[in-house]
N, C-alpha and C positions, 0 to 999 in steps of 0.2 A: 280033796278039799273043794268045797263049793265056792263059787265066785260070789261077789256082792250081789250081782243081778239074780243069781239063783237063790240066794238067801232071801232077798226081797220078794221074789216071786212066791216062794214057799210061805213067807209071812202073810202075803196077801190072802191066802186061803184060811187064815185064822180069823174068826170073827172078833176075838178080843184084840189081837195085834193090829188088825186093819181098822179098828175103831178110833185109833189115835190120829189126830190131824193138827197141824199148826193153825192157830187162830190169827186173825188180823193183827192182834196185839203181839203175838209171837213173831210174826213176820216183820212188824215195825221194829221190834227189838233187835232182830237180826240185821235189818237194814241199818239201824242206828250204830250198832256195834261193829258190823262187818264180819264176814265169814272167817277171817283169820282169828279174830277174838273169840268167836263161837267155837272154833276148832280148839283154841287154847282152853276154853271152859270144858269142852268135852274131854280133853286129855286130863285135866285136873279131876273131873268127876270120876272118870274111869280109874285113875290112880287112887283116889280117896275111897271110892265105894266098892271097887271090884278087884283091885290088884292083889290085895293081901290073900294069903292062903286061907285065912278065916276072917272074912270081913265082919265088922261090928254089925249086929242086927241083920245078918244076911237074910234076904227075903223081904225085908221091910225097910231097907236103907235108901231106896230111891223114891222120892216123892212123885206123885202122878202129875203134878202141875207146878208152876212157878218158874220154870225155865224151859226153853225149847229143847235143850239136850235131855232133860228128864223125860219129856214126851217121846223123844227119839229112842231113849233107852228102853222104854216099855214097848214101843212099837216094833223094835227090832229084837226083842227078847234078850236085851243086854242089861237088864235091871238088877239082876242078882246072880250069884254063882250057880244057883239051882237052874235058872233059865238058860244060862250059858251052857251048862252041862246037858240039859234036855235038848236044846235046839242045835248046839254046835259041838257037842261032845268035849267041851273044855273040862279037863279033870278038876274034880273038887279037891279041896284041901292042899292045893299046890299054888304057890305064888304065880301070877301071870307074868310072862316074860315081857320085855319091852316090845318085841315084835307082836305078841298077842294083843297087847294094849293098843298098839298102833292100828292093827287090823280092826279092832272094835271101833276105834275112833273113825276110821275110814268108812265103816258101815254106817255109823251114826250120821256122819256128815253127808253121805250119799242120800240117806233117807231125808235129811233136812233139805238138801238141795232139790230133791224131787218135790217135796212139799212146797218149797218156795215157788216152784214153777207151775203149781196147780191153781 
């Protein structure tokens, strides 16, 4: 299994994935809410949009904008079950375990933290 750093390095080589960045507005929102609240949002979004064995509208369920976590989901290829399968070999048609969900959240939060420091 790859580390978060290895995953982020691999994603940096994708023109599409590396095109996502937090805006000043996103960073202000994160500062206002705090990282723990953003982590809570990430957990909720992962549970609502990815955890089910057959998520509603899979492949189209994650907006591209509107919340920093949505950008992180696209930047890290955690936006749908198809991308999770292609990039991380997460099995399709099987509910995500709590551990898998938390690993996704950790990846999202690491990407957000790195963006915050740029």
